[in-house]
C-alpha positions as CSV (number, residue, x, y, z in Angstrom):
1,M,-16.6,15.2,54.0
2,D,-18.1,17.5,51.3
3,G,-16.0,20.7,52.9
4,L,-12.8,18.5,52.5
5,I,-13.5,17.7,48.8
6,V,-14.3,21.1,47.7
7,Y,-11.3,22.5,49.6
8,T,-8.7,19.8,48.1
9,F,-10.3,19.4,44.7
10,S,-11.1,23.3,43.9
11,E,-8.8,24.2,41.3
12,F,-9.6,20.5,39.4
13,I,-13.4,21.1,39.8
14,T,-12.6,25.3,38.9
15,D,-10.4,23.9,35.4
16,Y,-13.8,21.7,34.4
17,F,-15.6,25.3,34.6
18,T,-13.7,27.8,33.2
19,N,-10.2,28.7,31.5
20,I,-10.1,32.1,32.2
21,D,-6.9,32.7,34.3
22,E,-8.4,35.7,36.2
23,I,-11.8,33.8,37.2
24,K,-10.0,30.3,38.0
25,R,-7.7,32.3,40.7
26,D,-10.7,34.1,42.1
27,T,-13.1,30.8,42.6
28,I,-10.4,28.7,44.0
29,V,-9.7,31.2,46.8
30,M,-13.7,31.4,47.0
31,M,-14.0,27.8,47.1
32,K,-11.5,27.1,50.1
33,F,-13.7,29.8,52.2
34,L,-17.0,27.8,51.1
35,A,-14.9,24.9,52.2
36,I,-14.6,26.4,55.9
37,F,-17.9,28.2,55.7
38,Q,-19.8,24.9,55.0
39,I,-18.7,23.5,58.8
40,F,-20.6,26.5,60.3
41,D,-23.2,26.3,57.8
42,A,-24.3,22.8,59.1
43,S,-23.3,23.6,62.8
44,Q,-26.2,26.3,62.9
45,G,-28.2,24.3,60.9
46,V,-28.1,21.3,63.6
47,T,-28.5,23.5,66.5
48,S,-31.6,25.3,64.7
49,G,-33.2,21.7,64.3
50,I,-32.4,21.0,68.1
51,L,-33.7,24.2,69.5
52,R,-36.7,24.1,67.1
53,G,-37.4,20.4,68.6
54,L,-37.4,22.1,71.9
55,G,-39.9,24.6,71.0
56,K,-37.6,27.3,71.7
57,T,-37.7,29.7,68.7
58,K,-37.6,33.3,70.1
59,H,-34.0,33.3,70.7
60,P,-32.7,31.6,67.7
61,S,-34.6,34.4,65.9
62,I,-33.0,37.0,67.5
63,V,-29.4,35.2,67.2
64,G,-30.5,34.9,63.2
65,F,-31.2,38.7,63.0
66,V,-28.4,39.7,64.9
67,S,-25.5,37.6,63.0
68,Y,-27.0,38.3,59.6
69,W,-28.4,41.6,59.6
70,I,-26.5,43.3,62.4
71,L,-23.2,41.7,62.1
72,A,-22.7,40.3,58.3
73,L,-24.0,42.6,56.5
74,P,-22.3,45.6,57.3
75,M,-18.6,43.5,57.4
76,E,-19.8,41.9,54.1
77,Y,-19.8,45.9,52.6
78,I,-17.3,46.9,54.5
79,L,-15.2,44.1,53.3
80,A,-16.3,44.2,49.3
81,F,-16.6,47.8,49.0
82,H,-14.4,50.0,51.5
83,Y,-11.4,47.2,51.5
84,K,-11.9,46.6,47.7
85,L,-12.5,42.9,48.1
86,E,-15.3,42.9,45.8
87,V,-17.0,39.2,45.6
88,L,-14.5,37.6,47.6
89,G,-15.2,40.1,50.8
90,L,-19.0,39.7,50.2
91,W,-18.4,35.6,51.1
92,E,-15.8,36.7,54.2
93,G,-18.7,38.8,55.6
94,L,-21.4,36.0,55.5
95,M,-18.7,33.6,57.1
96,F,-18.4,35.8,59.7
97,G,-22.1,35.7,60.3
98,S,-22.5,32.5,59.9
99,V,-19.3,31.7,62.6
100,A,-21.6,34.2,64.9
101,H,-24.7,32.3,64.4
102,A,-23.1,29.1,64.8
103,L,-21.3,29.5,67.9
104,L,-24.1,31.6,69.7
105,Q,-26.9,28.9,68.8
106,I,-24.0,26.4,69.9
107,Y,-24.2,28.6,73.1
108,L,-28.0,28.4,73.3
109,V,-28.0,24.0,73.1
110,S,-25.1,23.9,75.2
111,F,-25.7,26.0,78.3
112,H,-28.9,28.2,78.3
113,Y,-31.4,25.3,77.2
114,G,-29.6,21.9,77.7
115,D,-29.9,20.4,80.7
116,W,-27.4,17.9,79.2
117,V,-25.1,16.7,82.2
């Protein structure tokens, strides 16, 4: 719900804080990425709690390390500095890591540790 509000009203929210057109434009784009990012960030938070509750912390720790340090950080650098996307590249790289983290943890919960059927 929060992501939908941020996505839908990003221009209104940005107008409240600044009237500089360049900052408005960049902020609106980043807020739309943030709205999408929240879905994956929330799902990895939920799956982390499930795995912690199961007492399984080794694989989620490895998944977190790989997702953010091995995948996201280089992606952020490449997008921000090589492709000159600046702060938007940092957010896109972080979103990439968060999506990887969420998908890998959903896999762990659903198929590796979960005997749900």
